[in-house]
Residue frames as a rotation matrix with the C-alpha (Angstrom) as fourth column:
MET 1
-0.878 -0.089 0.470 -16.37
0.419 -0.616 0.667 17.83
0.231 0.782 0.578 -66.71
SER 2
-0.491 0.726 -0.481 -18.99
0.141 -0.478 -0.867 20.46
-0.860 -0.494 0.132 -65.97
MET 3
0.103 0.622 0.777 -21.86
0.921 0.237 -0.311 20.70
-0.377 0.747 -0.548 -68.44
LYS 4
0.906 0.280 -0.317 -21.46
0.175 -0.930 -0.322 24.46
-0.386 0.237 -0.892 -68.69
ASP 5
0.174 -0.930 -0.323 -17.74
-0.578 -0.363 0.731 24.07
-0.798 0.059 -0.600 -69.43
ALA 6
0.226 -0.074 0.971 -18.25
0.503 0.863 -0.051 21.51
-0.834 0.500 0.232 -72.18
LYS 7
-0.293 -0.401 -0.868 -16.58
-0.604 -0.626 0.493 22.34
-0.741 0.669 -0.059 -75.46
PRO 8
0.700 0.545 -0.462 -17.62
-0.696 0.376 -0.612 21.09
-0.160 0.749 0.642 -78.88
ALA 9
0.302 -0.565 0.768 -16.09
0.041 0.813 0.581 17.74
-0.953 -0.144 0.268 -79.59
ALA 10
-0.543 -0.577 -0.610 -13.99
-0.634 -0.194 0.748 17.10
-0.550 0.794 -0.261 -82.66
LYS 11
-0.739 0.347 0.577 -16.57
0.477 0.875 0.084 14.44
-0.476 0.337 -0.812 -83.52
SER 12
-0.712 0.583 0.390 -19.59
0.201 -0.363 0.910 15.02
0.672 0.726 0.142 -85.72
LYS 13
-0.557 0.553 0.620 -22.68
-0.774 -0.616 -0.146 16.57
0.301 -0.561 0.771 -84.16
SER 14
0.480 0.808 -0.341 -24.40
-0.623 0.588 0.516 13.19
0.618 -0.035 0.786 -84.06
SER 15
-0.352 -0.668 -0.656 -21.65
0.127 0.660 -0.740 11.65
0.927 -0.344 -0.147 -81.89
VAL 16
0.747 0.645 -0.159 -22.67
0.173 0.041 0.984 10.82
0.641 -0.763 -0.081 -78.36
ASP 17
-0.248 -0.772 0.585 -20.75
-0.539 -0.391 -0.746 12.37
0.805 -0.500 -0.319 -75.44
SER 18
0.199 0.360 -0.912 -20.90
0.386 0.826 0.410 9.47
0.901 -0.433 0.025 -72.99
ASP 19
-0.743 -0.493 -0.452 -19.26
0.613 -0.232 -0.755 11.52
0.268 -0.838 0.475 -70.21
ALA 20
-0.818 0.503 0.280 -22.02
-0.516 -0.856 0.031 14.13
0.255 -0.119 0.960 -70.45
ILE 21
0.096 0.885 -0.455 -24.68
-0.387 0.454 0.802 11.43
0.917 0.099 0.386 -70.41
ARG 22
-0.148 -0.221 -0.964 -23.12
0.711 0.654 -0.259 9.84
0.687 -0.724 0.060 -67.33
GLU 23
-0.969 -0.240 -0.057 -23.02
0.218 -0.726 -0.652 13.23
0.115 -0.644 0.756 -65.62
LEU 24
-0.468 0.872 0.143 -26.69
-0.733 -0.474 0.487 13.83
0.493 0.123 0.862 -66.44
ALA 25
0.170 0.501 -0.848 -27.60
0.075 0.852 0.518 10.34
0.983 -0.152 0.107 -65.20
GLU 26
-0.573 -0.437 -0.694 -25.82
0.728 0.118 -0.675 11.07
0.377 -0.892 0.251 -61.91
LEU 27
-0.941 0.267 0.207 -27.76
-0.311 -0.924 -0.222 14.34
0.132 -0.273 0.953 -61.66
LEU 28
-0.056 0.949 -0.309 -31.01
-0.461 0.250 0.851 12.39
0.886 0.190 0.424 -62.13
ASN 29
0.048 0.018 -0.999 -30.09
0.615 0.788 0.044 10.14
0.787 -0.616 0.027 -59.22
GLU 30
-0.827 -0.465 -0.316 -29.01
0.532 -0.469 -0.705 13.03
0.180 -0.751 0.635 -57.00
THR 31
-0.878 0.469 0.093 -32.12
-0.475 -0.878 -0.055 15.13
0.055 -0.093 0.994 -57.61
GLY 32
-0.560 0.709 0.429 -34.75
0.196 0.616 -0.763 12.42
-0.805 -0.343 -0.484 -57.92
LEU 33
-0.056 0.522 -0.851 -35.82
-0.830 -0.498 -0.251 13.77
-0.554 0.693 0.461 -61.32
THR 34
0.319 0.213 0.923 -36.98
0.202 0.936 -0.286 11.33
-0.926 0.278 0.255 -63.97
GLU 35
0.478 -0.129 0.869 -35.84
0.878 0.065 -0.474 13.27
0.004 0.990 0.144 -67.02
ILE 36
0.172 -0.467 -0.868 -33.34
0.085 -0.870 0.485 15.96
-0.982 -0.157 -0.110 -68.02
GLU 37
0.519 -0.053 0.853 -32.99
0.853 0.091 -0.514 17.54
-0.051 0.994 0.092 -71.45
ILE 38
0.214 -0.519 -0.828 -30.27
0.111 -0.829 0.548 20.00
-0.970 -0.210 -0.120 -72.43
GLU 39
0.853 -0.082 0.516 -29.20
0.513 -0.053 -0.857 21.70
0.098 0.995 -0.003 -75.62
GLN 40
0.527 -0.773 -0.354 -25.56
-0.135 -0.487 0.863 22.61
-0.839 -0.407 -0.361 -76.01
ASN 41
-0.434 -0.815 -0.383 -23.32
-0.479 -0.151 0.865 23.39
-0.763 0.559 -0.325 -78.98
GLY 42
-0.246 0.431 -0.868 -26.01
-0.958 0.027 0.286 22.31
0.147 0.902 0.407 -81.44
LEU 43
-0.670 0.021 -0.742 -26.56
-0.007 0.999 0.035 18.97
0.742 0.029 -0.669 -79.69
ARG 44
0.076 0.757 0.649 -29.69
-0.917 -0.203 0.344 18.16
0.392 -0.621 0.679 -77.72
MET 45
-0.763 -0.310 -0.567 -29.41
-0.058 0.907 -0.417 15.41
0.644 -0.285 -0.710 -75.09
ARG 46
0.232 0.848 0.476 -32.29
-0.851 -0.060 0.522 13.90
0.471 -0.526 0.708 -73.16
VAL 47
-0.798 -0.432 -0.420 -31.64
-0.134 0.807 -0.574 11.48
0.587 -0.402 -0.703 -70.32
ALA 48
0.114 0.897 0.427 -34.58
-0.903 -0.087 0.422 9.76
0.415 -0.434 0.800 -68.66
ARG 49
-0.934 -0.337 0.119 -35.03
-0.355 0.839 -0.411 6.87
0.039 -0.426 -0.904 -66.28
GLY 50
-0.191 0.893 0.406 -37.85
-0.513 0.262 -0.817 4.45
-0.837 -0.365 0.408 -65.83
GLY 51
0.064 0.172 0.983 -37.30
0.488 0.854 -0.181 2.22
-0.871 0.491 -0.030 -68.83
VAL 52
0.970 0.220 -0.099 -36.85
0.036 -0.538 -0.842 5.04
-0.238 0.814 -0.530 -71.36
ALA 53
0.355 -0.888 0.293 -33.66
0.935 0.344 -0.088 4.80
-0.023 0.305 0.952 -73.39
MET 54
0.240 -0.394 -0.887 -31.18
0.140 -0.890 0.433 7.64
-0.961 -0.229 -0.158 -73.23
ALA 55
0.372 -0.072 0.925 -30.71
0.921 0.154 -0.358 9.34
-0.117 0.985 0.123 -76.59
ALA 56
-0.173 -0.423 -0.890 -28.91
0.119 -0.906 0.407 12.23
-0.978 -0.036 0.207 -78.20
ALA 57
0.285 0.303 0.909 -29.80
0.930 0.141 -0.338 13.89
-0.230 0.943 -0.242 -81.49
PRO 58
-0.819 -0.533 0.213 -28.62
0.572 -0.783 0.243 16.88
0.038 0.321 0.946 -83.51
VAL 59
-0.147 0.761 -0.633 -30.82
0.342 -0.561 -0.754 19.96
-0.928 -0.327 -0.177 -83.11
MET 60
-0.982 -0.074 0.176 -32.52
0.189 -0.247 0.950 20.57
-0.026 0.966 0.257 -86.42
HIS 61
-0.436 0.881 -0.186 -35.84
-0.722 -0.466 -0.512 21.87
-0.538 -0.089 0.838 -87.59
ALA 62
0.085 0.395 -0.915 -36.25
-0.820 0.549 0.161 18.91
0.565 0.737 0.370 -89.95
PRO 63
0.952 0.261 0.160 -36.73
-0.306 0.784 0.540 15.37
0.016 -0.563 0.826 -88.61
ALA 64
0.035 -0.999 0.013 -33.44
-0.945 -0.037 -0.324 14.03
0.324 -0.001 -0.946 -87.27
ALA 65
0.352 -0.028 -0.936 -32.13
0.034 0.999 -0.017 10.54
0.935 -0.025 0.352 -86.70
HIS 66
0.710 -0.083 0.699 -31.61
-0.698 -0.208 0.685 9.64
0.089 -0.974 -0.206 -83.04
ALA 67
-0.125 -0.812 -0.569 -28.40
-0.353 0.573 -0.740 7.96
0.927 0.108 -0.358 -81.91
ALA 68
0.869 0.446 -0.213 -28.96
-0.001 0.433 0.902 5.54
0.494 -0.783 0.377 -79.03
ALA 69
-0.038 -0.880 0.473 -26.53
-0.758 -0.283 -0.588 5.84
0.651 -0.381 -0.656 -76.15
ALA 70
-0.208 -0.113 -0.972 -25.37
0.398 0.898 -0.189 3.15
0.894 -0.426 -0.142 -73.77
PRO 71
0.835 0.538 0.118 -26.75
0.100 -0.359 0.928 3.60
0.542 -0.763 -0.353 -70.24
ALA 72
0.212 -0.761 0.613 -24.36
-0.830 -0.471 -0.298 4.91
0.515 -0.446 -0.732 -67.61
ALA 73
-0.155 -0.362 -0.919 -22.32
0.138 0.914 -0.383 2.16
0.978 -0.186 -0.092 -65.95
GLU 74
0.108 0.234 0.966 -23.57
-0.923 -0.338 0.185 1.52
0.370 -0.911 0.180 -62.44
ALA 75
-0.865 -0.335 0.374 -23.23
-0.477 0.782 -0.402 -1.24
-0.158 -0.525 -0.836 -59.92
PRO 76
-0.593 0.687 -0.420 -25.76
0.043 0.548 0.836 -3.99
0.804 0.478 -0.354 -60.66
LYS 77
-0.602 0.514 0.611 -28.93
-0.794 -0.307 -0.525 -3.63
-0.082 -0.801 0.593 -58.62
PRO 78
-0.761 0.402 0.509 -31.36
0.234 0.902 -0.363 -6.36
-0.605 -0.158 -0.781 -57.70
SER 79
-0.859 0.484 0.166 -34.09
0.098 -0.162 0.982 -6.70
0.502 0.860 0.092 -60.29
GLY 80
0.040 0.982 -0.184 -37.56
0.671 0.110 0.733 -5.50
0.740 -0.153 -0.655 -59.45
PRO 81
0.255 0.136 0.957 -38.72
-0.394 -0.889 0.231 -3.04
0.883 -0.436 -0.174 -56.84
ASN 82
-0.847 -0.510 0.153 -37.51
-0.296 0.212 -0.931 -3.22
0.442 -0.834 -0.331 -53.25
PRO 83
-0.303 0.788 -0.536 -40.07
0.565 0.601 0.565 -5.36
0.768 -0.132 -0.627 -51.36
GLY 84
-0.217 0.190 -0.958 -40.03
0.934 -0.246 -0.260 -2.83
-0.284 -0.951 -0.124 -48.52
ALA 85
-0.963 -0.190 0.192 -40.59
0.250 -0.896 0.368 0.20
0.102 0.403 0.910 -50.76
VAL 86
-0.003 0.944 -0.330 -43.61
0.672 -0.243 -0.700 2.35
-0.740 -0.224 -0.634 -50.01
THR 87
-0.795 -0.298 0.529 -44.50
0.607 -0.393 0.691 4.04
0.002 0.870 0.493 -53.30
SER 88
-0.711 0.541 -0.448 -46.68
-0.354 -0.827 -0.436 7.00
-0.607 -0.151 0.780 -54.13
PRO 89
-0.332 0.670 0.664 -50.10
0.695 0.650 -0.308 5.96
-0.638 0.359 -0.681 -55.44
MET 90
0.701 0.618 0.357 -50.48
0.707 -0.534 -0.464 9.32
-0.096 0.578 -0.811 -57.20
VAL 91
-0.324 -0.690 0.647 -48.82
0.667 -0.652 -0.361 12.50
0.671 0.314 0.672 -58.41
GLY 92
0.788 0.611 0.075 -48.81
0.385 -0.584 0.715 15.18
0.480 -0.534 -0.696 -55.73
THR 93
0.022 -0.733 0.680 -46.86
-0.539 -0.582 -0.610 16.88
0.842 -0.353 -0.408 -52.96
VAL 94
0.162 -0.038 -0.986 -45.49
0.556 0.829 0.059 14.79
0.815 -0.558 0.155 -50.09
TYR 95
0.225 -0.083 0.971 -45.65
-0.716 -0.689 0.107 15.86
0.660 -0.720 -0.215 -46.45
VAL 96
-0.444 -0.539 -0.716 -43.82
0.077 0.773 -0.630 14.05
0.893 -0.335 -0.301 -43.66
ALA 97
-0.971 0.139 -0.194 -45.94
0.181 -0.099 -0.978 15.46
-0.155 -0.985 0.071 -40.79
PRO 98
-0.237 0.967 0.095 -49.68
0.955 0.250 -0.162 15.75
-0.180 0.053 -0.982 -40.17
GLU 99
0.849 0.430 0.307 -49.42
0.488 -0.860 -0.147 19.56
0.201 0.275 -0.940 -40.24
PRO 100
0.179 -0.840 0.513 -46.73
0.123 -0.498 -0.858 22.25
0.976 0.217 0.014 -40.24
GLY 101
-0.097 -0.346 0.933 -44.79
-0.815 -0.510 -0.274 22.46
0.571 -0.787 -0.233 -36.99
LYS 102
0.755 0.386 0.530 -45.77
-0.619 0.686 0.382 18.95
-0.216 -0.616 0.757 -35.87
PRO 103
-0.256 -0.877 0.407 -43.25
-0.591 0.475 0.652 16.10
-0.765 -0.073 -0.640 -35.60
PRO 104
-0.430 0.053 -0.901 -42.95
-0.851 0.311 0.424 13.79
0.303 0.949 -0.089 -38.64
PHE 105
0.694 0.715 -0.087 -44.99
-0.677 0.689 0.260 10.59
0.245 -0.121 0.962 -38.81
VAL 106
0.879 -0.471 0.071 -41.78
0.430 0.849 0.306 8.53
-0.205 -0.239 0.949 -39.01
SER 107
0.522 -0.816 -0.248 -38.03
-0.842 -0.539 0.001 8.98
-0.134 0.208 -0.969 -39.18
VAL 108
0.147 -0.551 -0.822 -35.19
-0.427 0.714 -0.555 6.64
0.892 0.432 -0.130 -40.12
GLY 109
-0.875 -0.472 -0.111 -35.09
-0.156 0.490 -0.858 3.95
0.459 -0.733 -0.502 -37.43
SER 110
-0.349 0.831 0.433 -38.81
-0.916 -0.206 -0.344 4.23
-0.197 -0.517 0.833 -36.53
MET 111
-0.951 0.189 0.244 -40.71
0.200 0.980 0.021 0.98
-0.235 0.069 -0.969 -36.08
VAL 112
-0.466 0.837 -0.287 -44.05
-0.883 -0.461 0.089 0.83
-0.058 0.295 0.954 -37.92
LYS 113
-0.486 0.450 0.749 -46.94
0.113 0.882 -0.457 -1.62
-0.866 -0.138 -0.480 -38.14
ALA 114
-0.809 0.302 0.505 -48.88
0.560 0.135 0.817 -2.46
0.179 0.944 -0.279 -41.27
GLY 115
0.199 0.961 0.190 -51.53
0.877 -0.262 0.404 0.22
0.438 0.086 -0.895 -41.74
ASP 116
0.116 -0.233 -0.966 -49.66
0.690 -0.681 0.247 2.99
-0.715 -0.695 0.082 -39.87
THR 117
0.960 0.145 0.241 -49.70
0.271 -0.701 -0.660 6.36
0.073 0.699 -0.712 -41.63
VAL 118
0.173 -0.979 -0.109 -46.12
0.876 0.103 0.471 7.16
-0.449 -0.177 0.876 -42.67
LEU 119
-0.908 -0.400 -0.123 -46.60
0.287 -0.809 0.513 10.18
-0.304 0.431 0.850 -45.00
ILE 120
0.258 0.950 -0.178 -49.27
0.310 -0.256 -0.916 12.30
-0.915 0.181 -0.360 -46.68
VAL 121
-0.811 -0.375 0.449 -49.52
0.551 -0.231 0.802 13.01
-0.197 0.898 0.394 -50.41
GLU 122
-0.106 0.748 -0.656 -51.60
-0.009 -0.660 -0.751 16.05
-0.994 -0.074 0.077 -51.32
ALA 123
-0.884 -0.055 0.464 -53.30
0.455 0.128 0.881 15.82
-0.108 0.990 -0.088 -54.69
MET 124
-0.438 0.727 0.528 -55.91
0.300 -0.436 0.849 18.29
0.847 0.530 -0.027 -55.93
LYS 125
-0.371 0.173 0.912 -56.23
-0.683 -0.716 -0.142 19.88
0.629 -0.676 0.384 -52.46
THR 126
0.804 0.592 -0.054 -56.94
-0.425 0.636 0.644 16.48
0.415 -0.495 0.763 -50.88
MET 127
-0.173 -0.849 0.498 -54.65
-0.984 0.135 -0.112 15.06
0.028 -0.510 -0.860 -48.19
ASN 128
0.679 0.350 -0.646 -54.16
-0.441 0.897 0.022 11.34
0.587 0.270 0.763 -48.83
PRO 129
0.424 -0.549 0.720 -52.60
-0.765 0.209 0.610 9.30
-0.485 -0.809 -0.332 -46.01
ILE 130
0.224 -0.471 -0.853 -49.89
-0.601 0.623 -0.501 6.89
0.767 0.625 -0.144 -47.17
THR 131
0.704 0.146 0.695 -49.79
-0.682 0.414 0.603 3.79
-0.199 -0.899 0.391 -44.99
ALA 132
-0.469 -0.869 0.155 -47.17
-0.830 0.494 0.258 1.13
-0.301 -0.007 -0.954 -44.35
HIS 133
0.286 0.549 -0.786 -47.94
-0.793 0.596 0.128 -2.04
0.539 0.586 0.605 -46.32
LYS 134
0.424 -0.208 -0.882 -46.00
0.413 0.911 -0.017 -4.11
0.806 -0.356 0.472 -43.78
GLY 135
0.991 -0.126 0.049 -44.53
-0.094 -0.385 0.918 -3.79
-0.097 -0.914 -0.393 -40.33
GLY 136
0.419 -0.908 0.005 -40.84
0.870 0.400 -0.288 -3.21
0.259 0.125 0.958 -39.75
LYS 137
0.120 -0.531 -0.839 -38.14
0.571 -0.654 0.496 -0.59
-0.812 -0.538 0.224 -39.37
VAL 138
0.990 0.144 0.007 -37.96
0.098 -0.639 -0.763 2.53
-0.105 0.756 -0.646 -41.58
THR 139
0.283 -0.953 0.110 -34.49
0.763 0.293 0.576 2.27
-0.581 -0.079 0.810 -43.11
GLU 140
-0.820 -0.546 0.170 -34.63
0.532 -0.618 0.579 5.09
-0.212 0.565 0.798 -45.65
ILE 141
0.358 0.846 -0.395 -36.80
0.425 -0.525 -0.737 8.13
-0.831 0.096 -0.548 -46.38
CYS 142
-0.350 -0.546 0.761 -36.41
0.871 0.109 0.479 8.92
-0.344 0.831 0.437 -50.08
VAL 143
0.146 0.497 0.856 -38.34
0.714 -0.652 0.256 12.23
0.685 0.573 -0.450 -50.26
GLU 144
-0.899 -0.392 -0.194 -38.23
0.424 -0.674 -0.605 15.68
0.107 -0.627 0.772 -48.74
ASN 145
-0.209 0.858 -0.469 -41.13
0.744 -0.172 -0.645 17.45
-0.634 -0.483 -0.603 -47.07
GLY 146
0.290 0.483 -0.826 -43.13
-0.076 -0.849 -0.523 19.66
-0.954 0.215 -0.210 -49.44
HIS 147
-0.660 -0.595 -0.459 -41.54
-0.524 -0.073 0.848 18.29
-0.538 0.800 -0.264 -52.62
PRO 148
0.303 0.780 -0.547 -43.47
-0.949 0.194 -0.250 16.95
-0.089 0.595 0.799 -55.61
VAL 149
-0.536 -0.383 0.753 -43.70
-0.303 0.919 0.252 13.19
-0.788 -0.093 -0.608 -56.13
GLU 150
-0.409 0.345 -0.845 -44.73
-0.882 0.086 0.463 11.09
0.232 0.935 0.270 -59.09
PHE 151
0.702 0.702 0.119 -46.92
-0.711 0.698 0.081 8.02
-0.026 -0.141 0.990 -59.37
GLY 152
0.898 -0.293 -0.328 -44.92
0.222 0.946 -0.237 4.94
0.379 0.140 0.915 -58.38
GLN 153
0.092 -0.906 0.414 -42.01
-0.379 -0.417 -0.826 6.93
0.921 -0.081 -0.382 -56.92
THR 154
0.050 -0.172 -0.984 -40.41
0.759 0.646 -0.074 5.29
0.649 -0.743 0.163 -53.86
LEU 155
0.580 0.255 0.774 -41.21
-0.235 -0.857 0.459 7.41
0.780 -0.448 -0.437 -50.80
LEU 156
0.070 -0.589 0.805 -39.56
-0.996 0.004 0.089 5.33
-0.056 -0.808 -0.586 -48.09
ILE 157
-0.073 -0.200 -0.977 -38.27
-0.354 0.921 -0.162 1.84
0.932 0.334 -0.138 -47.41
ILE 158
0.432 0.272 0.860 -39.31
-0.898 0.213 0.384 -0.48
-0.079 -0.938 0.337 -44.61
SER 159
-0.210 -0.513 -0.832 -37.22
-0.506 0.786 -0.356 -3.55
0.837 0.346 -0.425 -43.79
């Protein structure tokens, strides 16, 4: 079901459309966003990840009760962060190369040593080198060059 093609449900406005929530959760995963909020047919839905519960509430000008929604069903993942994850220490813009037109620091399959620069995060006009916390093989790059990143966001994985 496409969000733009959604029709009002026969349920009350406070009913939760679990299909729409699942679709929004998938969109979060695909885009790397941490939160999406939409308003449609008098119903406002906000889906967020990072320990924040997903909720839907009627759109009203007076305070409204929130109905908690069950999280989207996904395959169970190991608890805790990936031990090989290199995370962003700050909010900024990520760059995969030392400067435009130069080859990237690393690519999938590259071997790195602890302390090697793997990316740069620009914050407040300052280029901050992001280094590998351990040696190993780069198995996944989770960001795109020139895109914004958030504090704690996984940038790449070393195994």
